[in-house]
C-alpha positions as CSV (number, residue, x, y, z in Angstrom):
1,M,102.5,129.0,121.2
2,E,100.3,129.5,124.1
3,L,99.6,126.5,126.3
4,Q,96.7,126.7,128.8
5,V,96.2,124.1,131.5
6,L,92.8,122.5,131.6
7,T,92.9,120.2,134.4
8,K,95.9,119.4,136.7
9,K,95.3,115.9,138.7
10,D,97.7,114.4,141.7
11,N,97.8,111.3,141.6
12,P,99.9,110.1,144.8
13,H,99.9,106.1,144.5
14,L,102.0,106.9,140.7
15,K,104.2,109.8,142.2
16,R,102.8,112.5,139.1
17,V,100.8,115.0,138.2
18,E,98.1,114.2,135.3
19,V,97.5,117.3,133.7
20,T,95.5,118.1,130.1
21,F,96.1,121.2,128.3
22,K,95.8,123.3,124.8
23,A,97.5,124.6,123.0
24,I,97.1,127.3,120.8
25,H,99.8,127.9,117.6
26,K,98.3,130.2,115.8
27,A,100.2,130.3,111.7
28,E,102.1,127.8,113.3
29,P,102.4,124.1,112.1
30,T,101.5,121.8,114.6
31,P,103.8,121.3,117.4
32,T,106.4,118.6,118.5
33,R,106.1,116.5,121.1
34,D,109.6,118.3,122.4
35,A,108.5,121.6,121.8
36,L,105.1,121.1,123.6
37,R,107.2,119.1,126.7
38,A,109.3,122.3,127.0
39,F,106.1,124.6,127.2
40,L,105.1,122.4,129.6
41,A,108.2,121.8,132.2
42,R,108.5,125.3,131.8
43,E,104.3,126.3,133.2
44,L,104.4,123.6,136.0
45,K,107.6,124.7,137.1
46,A,109.4,121.3,136.4
47,T,112.4,119.8,134.2
48,K,111.9,118.5,131.1
49,D,113.0,115.2,131.3
50,I,110.5,114.3,133.9
51,V,107.3,115.2,131.8
52,V,106.1,112.5,129.8
53,I,103.4,113.4,127.1
54,D,100.4,110.4,126.6
55,S,98.6,111.8,123.6
56,Q,98.1,114.9,121.7
57,A,95.7,115.2,118.5
58,S,95.2,118.8,116.2
59,T,91.7,119.8,115.3
60,F,91.5,119.7,111.7
61,G,91.1,123.7,110.8
62,R,91.7,125.4,113.7
63,Y,95.1,126.1,115.8
64,E,94.8,124.1,118.3
65,T,96.2,120.5,120.1
66,H,94.8,119.3,122.7
67,G,97.1,116.2,124.6
68,Y,96.8,114.6,128.3
69,A,100.3,114.8,129.6
70,K,102.0,113.1,133.5
71,V,104.7,115.3,135.0
72,Y,106.8,112.3,137.7
73,K,108.3,113.3,140.7
74,S,111.6,112.1,139.6
75,K,112.7,110.4,135.8
76,E,113.5,106.9,137.5
77,E,109.6,107.0,138.3
78,A,108.8,107.3,134.9
79,L,111.0,105.2,133.7
80,S,109.1,102.4,136.0
81,V,106.0,103.0,135.6
82,E,105.4,104.1,132.0
83,R,105.1,102.2,128.8
84,K,108.5,101.6,126.8
85,H,106.5,103.0,123.8
86,I,105.3,106.6,125.4
87,L,109.4,106.4,126.8
88,V,110.7,106.0,122.8
89,R,108.5,108.7,122.0
90,N,109.4,111.5,124.4
91,K,113.0,110.5,124.0
92,L,113.4,109.3,127.5
93,I,115.1,106.3,126.6
94,E,115.9,104.9,123.1
95,P,114.5,102.4,120.5
96,E,115.1,99.0,121.1
97,V,117.1,97.8,118.0
98,K,115.8,93.9,117.6
99,E,118.8,91.4,116.7
100,K,118.3,89.4,113.5
101,A,118.4,85.5,114.5
102,A,120.3,85.0,111.0
103,P,121.3,87.7,108.4
104,K,119.7,87.1,105.1
105,P,122.8,86.3,102.4
106,E,122.9,89.1,99.7
107,K,121.6,88.0,96.7
108,P,123.8,88.5,93.2
109,A,123.4,91.0,91.0
110,P,121.8,89.9,87.6
111,A,123.4,89.0,84.5
112,P,123.2,91.5,81.7
113,R,120.7,90.1,78.9
114,A,122.6,88.5,75.7
115,E,120.5,89.2,72.3
116,K,118.6,85.8,71.1
117,P,119.0,84.4,68.0
118,V,116.6,85.0,65.5
119,A,113.8,82.4,65.6
120,A,112.9,80.7,62.2
121,P,109.8,81.2,61.1
122,K,106.9,79.3,62.7
123,P,105.9,76.3,60.4
124,E,101.8,76.0,59.2
125,A,99.8,73.9,61.3
126,P,98.6,71.1,59.5
127,K,94.8,71.4,58.7
128,A,92.1,69.6,60.1
129,E,90.6,66.1,58.8
130,A,86.9,65.8,58.8
131,K,86.6,62.9,61.7
132,P,84.2,60.5,60.8
133,E,81.3,59.8,62.3
134,G,80.8,57.6,65.8
135,K,83.3,57.8,68.5
136,A,85.6,55.7,68.0
137,E,88.7,57.4,68.4
138,A,89.2,59.1,71.9
139,K,91.0,62.6,72.2
140,P,93.3,63.2,69.7
141,A,97.1,62.9,71.2
142,A,98.7,66.5,72.5
143,K,101.1,68.5,70.5
144,V,104.9,67.6,70.3
145,E,105.9,70.5,69.2
146,K,106.1,73.8,71.0
147,A,106.0,77.7,69.4
148,P,109.2,79.4,69.6
149,A,108.8,82.3,72.1
150,K,108.6,85.5,70.7
151,E,111.5,87.4,70.0
152,E,112.5,90.3,72.3
153,K,113.3,93.5,71.3
154,R,114.1,96.8,73.8
155,P,112.1,99.9,72.8
156,A,115.4,101.5,71.5
157,E,115.8,98.8,69.2
158,K,111.6,99.4,68.7
159,K,112.3,102.6,67.3
160,E,115.6,102.3,65.5
161,E,113.6,99.9,63.6
162,K,110.4,102.2,62.7
163,K,113.1,105.0,61.9
164,E,115.0,103.0,59.3
165,E,111.1,101.7,57.8
166,K,110.1,105.3,57.5
167,K,113.4,106.1,55.6
168,T,113.0,102.9,53.5
169,E,109.7,103.7,52.6
170,K,109.6,106.0,49.3
171,K,106.7,108.9,49.5
172,P,105.1,110.0,46.6
173,E,106.3,113.1,45.1
174,P,104.0,115.9,44.7
175,K,102.6,116.7,41.5
176,K,103.4,119.6,39.6
177,K,101.1,121.8,38.3
178,E,102.1,122.3,34.3
179,A,100.7,125.7,33.4
180,K,99.1,125.7,29.9
């Protein structure tokens, strides 16, 4: 990997040097933030812990990565000035783990399903009688009876039933031609 420093700007107020760079990585994957920090530290004669990569972006179809980095005078300066998520990305601090207010109780394991008994066949619906003309009756009363739920079968049971049906069906035997 080859690293080129495109611009270098000194910022005395924040005690850092701001750098834009281009990394050329032929026949290699996009370099990690950690690898770029190491190369920048070597190029700028600094230690790895004071180099902070703010952004990096690879160009599609090219072996180039452009980025923006900051090199501080000391690690304390970097920790006081930089945003926390950037410090976490550069592994200068550990990410904060939020503690949950109240841990959620674990859900009990679902009980295994018991096989349902075979339901009785559905009763036939009464035939509708012809209504007399006129609006003497209001809406008919709602049905009180509920239809029984369909019996659920597991896929394995369905396959077994199909196999049994095929076995029970008698296939007609091929007729033999009689010689005359």
